[in-house]
Every structure is written in structure tokens, then in C-alpha cells.
N, C-alpha and C positions, 0 to 999 in steps of 0.2 A: 634361380628366384623364378617362382612366383607372382605377378605381376595381377592384380583385379583389387578391386571395390573393398572398402574396408565395413567395418560393423556398419556405419549409414548406408551402405547399399546390395547390404543382403537384408532380402525381399522374397516370401513365398512368390509363386507363380499368380496365385490369386492375389495380392497385394499389386504385382506389379502393372497384372492386366486394369483393372479397376483404377490403379492413377492415371494410367493414362486411359482409359475413353471415359475418365471424367475431366481429364485435362484436354479432351477434344470436343466434350461438351456431350455426348454420346450415352456417358454412364453407366455405372455397372449392371451386368447382364444379371439374370436370375437362377441361382446356386444349380437347379436343374439341367445348366443347359451347361454345365460343366462333370468330366468322366467322374464317378465317385471312387475308383481309384487311387492311392496315393501317385505321384511321379516323385518318387524321391531324391535326391540329386544332395551334394556335401556343398559347404561354404570351401571358397578357395583360401588355406594357409596363406595371408600375406603378413604374417607375423614379421620376417626375417627381413623380407624387401622392404617394408615399412618402417624395420627400426634403421636401415643404412638409409634411405632413400628420400622418406618421409613425404610421398608421393600424394597421401589420402588426404586430398585438406576439399571435396566434394562430394557431396551425398546424392540418392535417388531425385530428390526434389530438385536439386542444381537443374539436373538432365530436364528435369519436365519441365523449368524454366526456359532452358534452352530452347526446347522443344513450342514452347507458346509464343517465345519468340519470332521462330521460323517458319510455325504458320500464319502467325501475324491476323490480319482481319477476317481469312479464311476461316477462322475457329467459329466466326458468326453463321458465316453462310453451313459449317457443320450441323450449328445447332438447330440451323432451320429446319432441315433435310432430317434430324435424331429419330424419327418413324422411321421414316426408309432406312436410316443405317442400320439401328437395332434388328428390324427385321430383317433385315439380308445378312446381318452377323448371325442372329436366333436359326434361321434358315440352315446355315453351314454346320449347327452344333449336332454330333451323329449321334449326343445322349437325349436330346430334348425332343419327348414323342413326338411325332406331325399329326399325323391322324386324327390324335383324340385332344389333343392340346387347349383345353381352354374352351373343352365340350362341353355343354348342358346338353340333353334332352328335356327340349320345354313342353314337349307336348303334355297335353293336361294339369301343366301346372297353371297359375291364378293371373294374368294384370290386369292391375287398374290405370285405365287412361284417363284423364281428365281434358276439357275443352272437347270432350270427343263426338261432341252434335253437328261437326263439321270441318273441314279442310284436314290438315295435318291432325287432330284427333282423331278425325274419323276414318281418314285413313291409315292411320297406325292400329287401331282396334281391328277393321279390316284385314289387316296383314296381319296380324299377332292370331287373328282367329284361324288365317288358315293356315298356319302353321303348327295347330292344334292348339294354341292355347284358351281358356277362358275368359273371356273377357268383363270389366266391368265398366260401365259406359259412364263416365261424371259429365254431369252439365247444366245449367240452369232447365234449358230448354227439354220438357222431357215429352213432347213431343216427338223432336228433333229424334230424341234419343232414343225412342219404341220405335221409330223406322228404321234407325240403324240396326236398334238387337232384331228384328222380325229377320232384315235382310240377312242378319251375321245366322239366323237360326237357318233360313231358308238353305243357306250353304252348307247347313251342316256343321257349324259352329257351335257352341256354347255364348251364349253371353244376358250378362242383367242390367239394368239400368237404376241407376240412384239419381236421383233430381238434387243438387244443391246448387246454392252459390254461395260461391268459395269467397267471397268479399266477406263473408258471417263468419268469423272463428268457431262459432260455435258450428255452424255448417257442416266445419272441416273434421272437425270431431263428430259429426254424425256420417260423416260417409268411410270415415275410420270404422265406428261400432256397428256399421248394416253391414259391412264387407265380414267381418270380424263372425258376424252371426252365418252371414253367409256358407262362408267358404273355410271361417277360422286361420288361415293363414294367406297371405300373401306373397309371390315371389319375384312378379314387375311390378314396379309403380310409373309410370310415364306421367311425370307433370309438365301438361302442356298449354293447360290451360292459360291464356295473358290478352291484357288490354293492350292498345296500344292510341297514339294520338300525335296530331302533328301541327307544327304552330309554333310562334313564340311561348315561349316556359310561361314570362309574363300574362301571356294572354289564358292561360288553362286554367278552367273553374278548379276552386279549388275542392269540390264535393267530388270531382272525377281524378282528380289526382292522388285522394284517399282512397276510391275505390280499386286502382292501377297500383296504386303500392300493397294493399289490402289481396288483392288475384293475384301480382306479378311477383311481389314480396311474401308479404306474413304467411298466404295461403302455402306455399311451395315450402318453407321453411318447418311450417306447424304438420303438413300430412309427411315429407320427409322425415321427422324429426318421429312421430307417430309409426311410422313404416318400417323404418330403420332397426329401433329399437327391438322390435319384433323379429327381422332379417337375423341381427346379431341373436338372439338368443339358439336362433335355429341355427344360424353359420351358414347362410344360404339367404340368396337374391340377389337383386342387381332393381338400384333406381336409376333411370337417364331423365335429367332436366334438361326440356328445350329452352335454349337461350335463342341467342341474336349475335350474328356478329356484330350489331350494333353498340352491344357491348364489351368491344374491344374498340370502337371507332367513336368515338364523340363528336358529335354530329348536331350541327343546328337542328331546330326543329321536332328533334326529338329526347331531350332532356331527360326527362324523367323517365320516359321509354328506354331509353338506353342505361340512364343508371338502376335501375330496375336489373336490367340483363347483366350489366358486371357487378353486380352484387351477387345473380344466380352463380355468376363463373367461379365467383371469388368464393361463394358459398361450398358448393359441389367441389372445385379443386381444394377445399380444405378438410373437408370431410372423403375424399379420394388419399388424401399422405394419412388421414387418421385409418384409415381401411386396410391399409397395404399389410400383407400377410394374412387378411382373414378370407375367407370364399365370400365376404357379400361387396360388391363393385356398385359406384354409383360413378355414374357419366353425366356429361355435360356436350350436348349438340349444340352448334352453333351455324345455323342455318344463315342464306339471305336474304331476300326479297322470294314469298313464296306468293303463289296464283293462289289465294283465299278470299274467304269475305272477308279477311282479315281488313283489308286498305278500303274496303266500300264504308267496314261497320264504322273506323278512326278517322277517315277524310267526315262521317257521318252525326261526328262528335260535338257538344255546345262549342265554338268559336275554334274548331279545325280547320285545315286545308287540306289539300287533296296531297294525298304520297307520290312523291317523284320517281318512287323508283320500281312502280307496275308494272312496266312493262319489261323489264330484264326478269323477272318473277320465275320461278321455276315450279313446278308442278310438285305436288304434297306427297303424293307416290314418291316420290326420290328420299325425301324426306324420311318416310313409312320405311323403304328399304333399306337405308342405313340404318336407325335405329334398331332396328332386326340386325344386320352385320354385327353392332355393339356388341347385341345379346350374346350374337355366337363368338365374338373375338371381339372381348373386351376393351376398352381405353380411355383413357381419362377425360378424351377431349374428341370431336369429330365434328371437321367442317365441310357444313354442305354449299355448293361444289368444294373440294379439296382445294383449289387455288384461294380460297379466302382467307386460307391460313397463313398469307401473307400478308392481311391487314394489319395486324398490330406494327408491322412494318410498314407500312405505310404512312401512320401517324405519328412514330419516329421520326423518317425521315422527312416527311412532308407538310407535319402539323403545322409550320408555317403558313402554306400555303392555303388550307384547307381556312386559317383564320381568315384567308384574306376574300377567299371565291366563297366558301359559306353561308356566309351573311347577304352577300349579293343574289345569290341563289334563294335562299327565304325571300328574302325582300320581293322577287322576281315573282314568285308563288303566290304573295298576299297583293300583288297589284294583280295579276290575272285572274285571281279567285274577288276581288273586288270589280273588275270590270263584266264579269260576268253576274255578280250583283246587279 
């Protein structure tokens, strides 16, 4: 007699791999990672043995349930390292082309960078120009943009300036129209412009709160949807939204800022899933503190306190390099530094401790600011 699984256990190899990887939290691999030649076998005929012994009582899903119990809490650790696990598995595929996988020749392409008058935006513009892209610099300060454009041209790159206040909806539309007139199509959009403020939420001036919502949320949505429509029509392009790790860790002192970045995270992730299977990419980058004028500008706003994380800040060049790597190897999300990918677990495991210590830190900042005053 032949002993084996019955109809509930008769699956093709792709189904077995897909369900097993899904159970482990790794997720199914892309079709191109598998061989194109069918690997044909046949089901074991167990009709006679089942009729006599009646032993076929479990399905493949039952075996998966047993595996879940066996793996236990380690499943969550596997999910934490999901990108690493997927990268390892894909590298072992003999069918997935390696040299040109995900490769796009960005030379001569057009990139729009908002918030380009300094900090992250300026470094991103410099980096993209060095890599051969034609950059459109967008910010309020035309003087600073002109200086950066001159620097890029002196180095052999191409840059144009579009001075605009992105807190105004009509200005977002004007940016789009001017870029269309200049180049006709955009290949890369980096939504980097943003405002910050640190202090007790109740002390935040409403005018500033409105402006932050307009720049951090409304402008990102407006520009993304405007340029995304063209990218989908041409079936190519990449949008990168600059968020913050603050969007993954609700923290005292940055209630509205963190909420705007959480919105950007959710908005980008949802669009990423809508665009799966297309040639249009959208990514979100979540940096920690970055050494730019952002801290000084935020602390200088009405009613704001000095931001405490400035001493831990990384250089904006690191963010620019990570954005370039996202263009070369697209991904849904990138943390800078990579260790910040653990932050969501901090909130999950130690949120109760932050509830206790966070307010004390904020009150200490307020006391120190009043002492200096």
C-alpha cells in the first residue's frame, strides 16, 4: 500500500513554498525568482490505503499550525529581519538576474527635490546631480536655491530653481506646472520639505500648526498625486517621501510633528501596495535626528523649546546616500540608521515606560528654558 497525504495535502511546489514562507513572516518571493521549466511529479495514489486505514485526517494547513506552535515567539523575530531573510533567499536563486536586477539608468532623468534650500534637501540635490540627474530645486528661499543651482552647474550638473511656498495649495500646483513646462515629465520626486516644533502641544500656536499640516501633509499629498498620475501613465518613476522615526514612536513634545510623519508613513505604504506589479515605485525614508538647521529653526518658532536630540544627529549626506540607494534598489521603507528599524518594537514593549519618563523629560526642558530666559 502507498501511504501519503490525501487531497488536502496535494499542492504544487509554489503553494507549499508560499504558505511556508508566509507562515514564517518572510512572505512569498517574486515569480522571477523561480525557474520557468515545470518540475512535474504526480500525486501518490492512496485511495486503497485510505479506504482501509482511514488515516488521512490532517491537511497541509494543520501541519503549518504545528510549525507555528513549534517556532513560537521566534516568528516575530523572523518578521523583524524579514528584509534580510528575503534578500538572502533571493541571492540564492539561480534564475533571478543579478547584475541588472532593479537597475535603472538615472542619468539624464529629471528629479524634483522639495525643501532644497538647505539640509537634507540640498544634499539630496547635490547627490542626484552628481549621479547625472537633472534636478529641480524647490523651496521658499530663491536666494539659497540660486546659490545651490550655481554650485551644481559649476560642477557640471544641471539644475533649475522653482521658488514656492508649499504651505499654499496653489503653489504646489504651480510647481507641478512649471516643471511640466521645463521638462515635460518627472522621473523622481523627493518630498523632503517639512516643519518641526518642540514643546507642549497645548502651547503650539494655531497658525504654526496649520502651516505644519499644510507643508508636512497637504503638500506631500498634493505633489505626490500630481506627479504620480503622470508616472503611472508613462509606467515609470519613483517617489520618495522623507518621513521621520518620530512617526513610529509617539513622543511628548512633538505631538503634531510625529502625527504628520505617521500620516506620511501610512500614505506611502498604502500607495506602495497599490502600485505593486507596476513599474512605478514609492518609498518612505525614516531618519532619526539629522544635523541640519531644522533644529535651530524649530526651536526658534513661537513658544517652542530647544529640541533635545540634536547631539545625536547624523549628517544629511547619510540620508542623501540612502535615498540614492533606494533609487538603485527600491524598497518600501528605509531607516537611517538601519538600527532604527527596531523603534516600533520599543513602543510596543516599553510604551508604558515612555508614558512615565517622557513627560518628566519635557518638563525638565521647559524648566531649563525658563531658567535661561
